[in-house]
VOPA-682810 format. One line per 5 residues: number of its first residue (from 0); their letters; for each residue x, y, z of N, C-alpha, C, O. Coordinates in Angstrom, 1 decimal. Layout:
<atoms>
NUM = a = X,Y,Z,X,Y,Z,X,Y,Z,X,Y,Z  ... .
</atoms>
This chain:
<atoms>
0 = mseit = 0.5,-1.0,0.0,-0.4,0.1,-0.1,1.1,1.3,-0.4,2.3,1.1,-0.3  0.5,2.2,-0.7,1.8,3.6,-1.1,1.1,4.4,0.4,0.0,4.8,0.7  2.5,4.5,1.2,2.5,5.8,1.9,1.3,7.1,1.2,0.9,7.3,0.1  1.1,7.8,2.6,-0.3,9.0,2.4,0.8,9.8,2.8,1.2,9.7,4.0  1.5,11.2,1.8,2.7,12.5,2.4,2.3,13.5,2.7,2.1,14.2,1.7 .
5 = rlhtg = 2.0,14.0,3.6,1.3,15.8,4.0,2.8,16.2,3.7,3.8,15.6,3.9  2.7,17.9,3.1,3.8,18.9,3.3,2.3,19.9,3.4,1.2,19.8,3.0  3.3,20.8,4.1,2.4,22.1,4.8,1.6,21.8,5.3,0.6,22.2,4.7  1.3,21.0,6.9,0.1,20.6,7.0,-0.5,21.7,8.3,0.1,21.7,9.3  -1.6,22.4,8.2,-2.0,22.6,9.0,-2.7,22.1,9.8,-2.6,20.9,9.6 .
10 = qrssk = -4.2,22.6,11.4,-5.2,21.8,11.5,-6.1,21.4,10.5,-6.5,20.3,10.5  -6.5,22.7,9.3,-7.7,22.4,8.6,-7.2,21.5,6.9,-7.7,20.8,6.0  -6.0,22.2,7.1,-5.2,21.2,5.5,-3.8,20.9,5.4,-3.0,20.7,6.3  -3.8,20.8,4.1,-1.9,20.2,4.1,-2.2,21.2,2.7,-3.3,21.2,2.0  -1.1,21.9,2.6,-0.8,21.9,0.7,-0.6,21.2,-0.1,-1.0,21.5,-1.3 .
15 = ivmhg = 0.0,20.3,0.2,-0.1,19.1,-0.9,-0.6,17.7,-0.3,-0.9,17.3,0.8  -0.7,17.4,-0.9,-1.6,15.5,-0.2,-0.7,14.6,-1.4,-1.1,14.8,-2.6  0.2,13.8,-1.4,0.4,12.6,-2.1,0.9,10.9,-1.5,1.5,10.4,-0.5  0.3,10.4,-2.6,-0.6,9.1,-2.4,0.1,8.6,-4.1,-0.1,9.2,-5.2  1.0,7.5,-3.8,1.2,6.7,-5.3,1.3,7.6,-6.3,1.3,8.7,-5.9 .
20 = dtiyl = 1.4,7.6,-7.0,1.8,8.4,-7.9,1.2,10.2,-8.1,1.4,11.0,-9.0  0.6,10.3,-7.2,-0.6,11.4,-7.8,-0.6,13.1,-6.5,-0.4,12.9,-5.3  -0.7,13.9,-6.9,-0.9,15.3,-5.8,-1.9,15.4,-6.0,-2.6,15.2,-7.0  -2.2,15.9,-4.9,-3.3,16.9,-4.5,-2.8,18.2,-4.2,-1.6,18.4,-4.1  -3.4,19.0,-4.0,-3.4,20.5,-3.8,-4.3,21.1,-2.7,-4.9,20.1,-2.2 .
25 = tgqvg = -4.6,22.2,-2.1,-4.9,22.6,-1.5,-5.7,23.5,-2.6,-5.4,23.8,-3.7  -6.8,23.7,-1.8,-7.1,25.2,-2.6,-6.5,26.3,-2.9,-5.9,26.7,-1.9  -6.3,27.2,-4.3,-5.5,28.4,-4.1,-6.5,29.4,-4.9,-7.3,29.2,-5.7  -6.0,30.7,-4.1,-6.7,31.5,-4.3,-5.8,32.8,-4.2,-5.1,33.0,-3.2  -6.0,33.4,-4.9,-5.3,35.0,-5.1,-4.8,36.0,-3.8,-4.4,35.5,-2.7 .
30 = tages = -4.9,37.4,-4.2,-5.2,38.2,-3.2,-6.6,38.7,-3.4,-7.0,38.8,-4.5  -7.3,39.0,-2.2,-8.8,39.3,-2.2,-8.1,41.5,-2.3,-7.3,42.3,-2.0  -10.0,40.9,-3.4,-9.6,42.4,-4.0,-8.9,42.9,-5.3,-9.2,44.0,-5.8  -8.2,42.3,-5.7,-7.5,42.5,-6.9,-8.0,41.8,-7.9,-8.7,40.8,-7.5  -8.0,42.0,-9.5,-9.3,41.7,-10.3,-9.0,39.9,-10.5,-8.2,39.3,-10.0 .
35 = iqqqt = -10.0,39.5,-11.7,-9.6,38.4,-11.8,-8.3,37.3,-12.5,-7.9,36.2,-12.4  -8.2,38.1,-13.0,-7.2,38.3,-13.7,-6.0,38.1,-12.7,-5.4,37.1,-12.3  -5.9,39.1,-12.4,-4.8,39.1,-11.3,-4.6,38.5,-10.4,-3.5,38.5,-10.0  -6.2,37.6,-9.7,-6.0,37.2,-8.5,-6.0,35.6,-9.2,-5.8,34.7,-8.4  -6.1,35.1,-10.6,-5.9,34.0,-11.3,-4.4,33.6,-11.6,-4.0,32.4,-11.7 .
40 = recle = -3.4,35.1,-12.0,-2.1,34.9,-12.4,-1.5,34.5,-11.0,-0.3,34.1,-11.0  -2.0,34.5,-9.8,-1.1,34.4,-8.6,-1.3,33.1,-8.0,-0.6,32.4,-7.4  -3.0,32.8,-8.5,-3.3,30.8,-7.9,-2.4,30.1,-8.8,-1.8,29.0,-8.5  -2.3,30.7,-10.0,-1.7,29.2,-10.9,-0.1,30.2,-10.5,0.6,29.4,-11.1  0.9,31.2,-10.1,2.0,30.9,-9.7,1.7,30.1,-8.7,2.4,29.1,-8.7 .
45 = kidgl = 1.1,30.3,-7.9,1.3,29.1,-6.0,1.3,27.8,-6.8,2.2,27.1,-6.3  0.6,27.2,-7.7,0.4,26.3,-8.8,1.6,25.3,-8.8,1.9,24.2,-8.4  2.1,26.8,-9.8,3.3,26.5,-9.8,4.3,26.2,-8.9,5.0,25.3,-9.3  4.6,26.7,-8.0,5.1,26.4,-6.2,5.2,25.4,-6.3,6.0,24.7,-6.9  3.9,25.0,-5.5,3.6,23.8,-4.7,3.9,22.5,-6.2,3.5,21.5,-5.5 .
50 = laevg = 4.0,22.1,-6.9,4.1,21.2,-8.4,5.7,21.6,-7.8,5.9,20.8,-6.8  6.3,22.0,-7.9,7.8,22.6,-8.5,8.5,21.4,-6.9,9.3,20.4,-6.9  8.0,21.8,-6.1,8.3,21.8,-4.4,8.4,20.2,-4.5,9.3,19.6,-3.9  7.6,19.6,-5.0,7.2,18.4,-5.5,7.8,17.1,-7.0,7.4,16.0,-7.4  8.8,17.8,-7.2,9.5,17.6,-8.7,8.3,18.2,-10.1,8.8,17.9,-11.2 .
55 = sdntr = 6.7,18.8,-10.2,5.7,18.7,-11.1,6.0,19.6,-11.7,7.1,20.1,-11.5  5.3,20.2,-12.6,4.8,21.1,-12.9,3.7,20.7,-14.2,3.1,19.7,-14.7  3.7,22.6,-14.3,2.2,22.1,-15.4,1.5,21.6,-16.5,0.6,22.0,-17.1  2.5,20.2,-16.7,2.6,19.1,-18.2,2.1,18.1,-17.5,1.7,17.0,-17.9  2.1,18.7,-15.8,1.7,17.1,-15.6,0.2,17.1,-14.2,0.0,16.7,-13.1 .
60 = llhvt = -0.4,17.9,-15.6,-2.3,18.2,-14.4,-2.9,17.0,-15.1,-3.0,16.9,-16.3  -3.5,16.1,-14.0,-4.8,15.6,-14.4,-6.1,16.3,-14.4,-7.0,16.5,-15.2  -6.0,16.9,-13.1,-7.6,17.6,-13.4,-7.5,18.7,-12.4,-6.8,18.8,-11.4  -8.6,19.9,-13.1,-8.3,20.8,-12.2,-9.7,21.3,-12.4,-10.3,21.4,-13.5  -10.2,21.5,-11.3,-11.9,21.6,-10.7,-11.4,23.6,-10.1,-10.5,23.9,-9.3 .
65 = iwlad = -12.3,24.4,-10.7,-11.9,25.4,-10.4,-13.6,27.0,-10.5,-14.4,27.3,-11.5  -13.7,27.4,-9.5,-14.4,27.7,-8.6,-14.4,29.5,-8.9,-13.4,30.2,-8.7  -15.4,30.1,-9.3,-15.7,31.6,-9.9,-16.4,32.2,-9.1,-17.3,31.5,-9.5  -17.0,33.2,-7.9,-17.2,34.2,-7.5,-18.6,34.3,-8.2,-19.6,34.1,-7.6  -18.4,34.7,-10.0,-19.2,34.5,-10.9,-19.0,34.5,-12.3,-18.0,35.0,-12.6 .
70 = mqdfa = -19.4,34.2,-12.8,-19.5,33.5,-14.0,-19.3,34.0,-15.2,-18.9,33.6,-16.2  -19.9,35.6,-14.6,-19.3,36.4,-16.0,-18.0,36.7,-15.7,-17.8,37.9,-16.0  -17.0,36.1,-15.2,-15.1,36.4,-15.3,-14.9,35.5,-16.2,-14.1,35.7,-17.2  -15.4,34.2,-16.1,-15.5,32.8,-16.8,-14.1,33.2,-17.9,-13.0,32.6,-17.9  -14.3,34.0,-18.5,-14.1,34.6,-20.2,-12.6,35.3,-19.7,-11.7,34.9,-20.4 .
75 = amnev = -12.4,35.9,-19.1,-11.0,37.3,-18.4,-10.2,35.5,-17.5,-9.4,35.0,-18.2  -10.4,34.9,-16.4,-10.3,33.7,-16.3,-9.1,32.6,-17.1,-8.1,31.9,-16.8  -10.0,32.9,-18.3,-9.6,32.0,-19.1,-8.8,32.6,-20.3,-8.2,31.8,-21.1  -8.8,34.3,-20.6,-7.6,34.4,-20.9,-6.4,33.9,-20.2,-5.5,33.4,-20.8  -6.4,34.1,-18.8,-5.0,33.8,-18.4,-5.1,32.6,-18.2,-3.9,32.3,-18.0 .
80 = wnawv = -5.9,31.0,-18.0,-5.4,30.0,-18.0,-4.9,30.2,-20.2,-3.9,30.5,-20.7  -5.6,30.1,-20.4,-5.2,29.5,-21.4,-4.1,29.7,-21.7,-3.5,29.0,-22.6  -3.4,31.0,-21.1,-2.1,31.2,-21.5,-1.2,30.3,-20.7,0.0,30.1,-21.0  -1.7,29.8,-19.8,-0.6,29.5,-18.6,-0.3,28.1,-19.2,0.9,27.8,-19.0  -1.4,26.7,-20.0,-1.4,25.5,-19.9,-1.1,25.5,-20.9,-1.6,26.0,-21.8 .
85 = peghs = 0.1,24.6,-20.9,1.2,23.9,-22.0,0.2,23.6,-23.1,-0.7,22.8,-22.9  0.4,24.1,-24.4,-0.2,23.7,-25.5,-0.2,21.8,-25.9,0.8,21.4,-26.4  -1.1,20.9,-25.5,-0.9,19.4,-25.5,-1.1,18.9,-24.1,-1.1,17.7,-23.9  -1.3,19.8,-23.2,-1.3,19.2,-21.6,-2.2,19.5,-21.4,-2.2,19.4,-20.2  -3.7,20.0,-21.8,-4.9,20.9,-21.4,-5.5,19.6,-20.0,-5.9,18.6,-20.5 .
90 = parac = -5.6,19.7,-19.2,-6.6,19.0,-18.0,-7.3,18.7,-18.1,-7.9,19.3,-19.0  -8.2,17.4,-17.2,-9.7,17.4,-17.5,-9.9,18.5,-16.5,-9.3,18.9,-15.4  -10.8,18.9,-16.9,-11.7,20.1,-16.5,-13.0,21.0,-15.3,-14.2,21.1,-15.7  -12.6,21.4,-14.5,-14.0,21.9,-14.7,-14.8,22.8,-13.7,-14.6,22.6,-12.5  -15.8,23.9,-14.1,-16.2,25.1,-14.0,-16.9,25.5,-13.5,-18.0,25.4,-14.0 .
95 = gesrl = -16.9,26.1,-12.1,-18.4,26.3,-11.4,-18.5,27.7,-11.1,-17.5,28.4,-11.1  -19.7,28.1,-10.7,-19.9,29.4,-9.5,-20.1,28.9,-8.2,-20.9,28.0,-7.9  -19.4,29.6,-7.3,-19.9,29.7,-5.8,-19.3,30.0,-5.2,-18.1,29.9,-5.4  -19.9,30.6,-4.1,-19.9,31.7,-2.8,-18.5,31.5,-2.4,-18.5,30.4,-2.0  -17.0,32.0,-2.2,-15.7,31.9,-2.1,-16.4,32.0,-0.2,-17.5,32.2,0.3 .
100 = arpel = -15.0,31.9,0.4,-14.8,32.3,2.0,-15.0,33.6,1.8,-16.0,33.9,2.3  -14.4,34.7,1.3,-14.6,35.9,1.3,-15.2,36.4,0.1,-15.1,35.8,-0.9  -16.0,37.5,0.3,-17.3,38.0,-0.8,-15.9,39.1,-2.0,-16.2,39.6,-3.1  -14.2,39.1,-1.0,-13.1,39.7,-2.3,-12.5,38.7,-3.1,-11.7,39.0,-4.0  -12.7,37.4,-2.8,-12.2,36.4,-4.0,-12.8,36.3,-5.0,-14.0,36.3,-4.8 .
105 = lvefi = -12.3,36.2,-6.4,-12.7,35.5,-7.2,-12.9,34.2,-7.9,-13.7,33.8,-8.7  -11.9,33.9,-7.3,-11.5,32.1,-8.2,-11.1,31.4,-7.2,-10.5,31.7,-6.2  -11.3,30.5,-7.6,-10.1,29.2,-6.7,-9.9,28.2,-7.5,-10.7,27.7,-8.3  -8.3,27.8,-7.5,-8.3,26.7,-7.9,-8.0,25.0,-7.5,-6.9,25.0,-6.9  -8.5,23.9,-7.5,-8.2,23.0,-6.6,-7.7,22.0,-7.9,-8.4,21.7,-8.8 .
110 = vtaak = -6.2,21.7,-7.7,-5.5,20.8,-8.7,-4.7,19.6,-8.2,-3.9,19.5,-7.2  -5.1,18.7,-8.9,-4.7,17.1,-9.1,-3.4,17.4,-10.0,-3.4,18.3,-10.7  -2.2,16.3,-9.9,-1.6,16.9,-10.9,-0.5,15.4,-10.2,-0.5,15.1,-9.0  0.3,14.6,-11.4,0.9,13.5,-11.4,2.2,13.5,-11.3,2.7,13.8,-12.4  3.0,13.3,-10.5,4.1,13.1,-10.2,5.0,12.1,-12.1,4.7,11.2,-12.9 .
115 = p = 6.2,13.3,-11.7,6.9,12.8,-12.9,7.2,11.5,-13.2,7.9,11.3,-14.3 .
</atoms>
């Protein structure tokens, strides 16, 4: 049986959980009050950093769930997303509207990726 490894573990969650060859990241948000594009960029930068910490990157994405506070931000968020995802490496993805933890947060990304 594969071990479960947790990194940056707090009372509520771990930023990274690994099991077998799968990496799970906690939800990533940007700076509250910034634009949807800026919050998206910040989320993706955090994802890059966490994946790099365990030797992976955005070419190894398996599934991404994106929560938007308002679906009217879908196109603007996708402009940043489309520039970030390497061609030919698009993950399975879901995007929906949800009330986030604070009203100033516009987007949250939840990532599952593979180890190299």
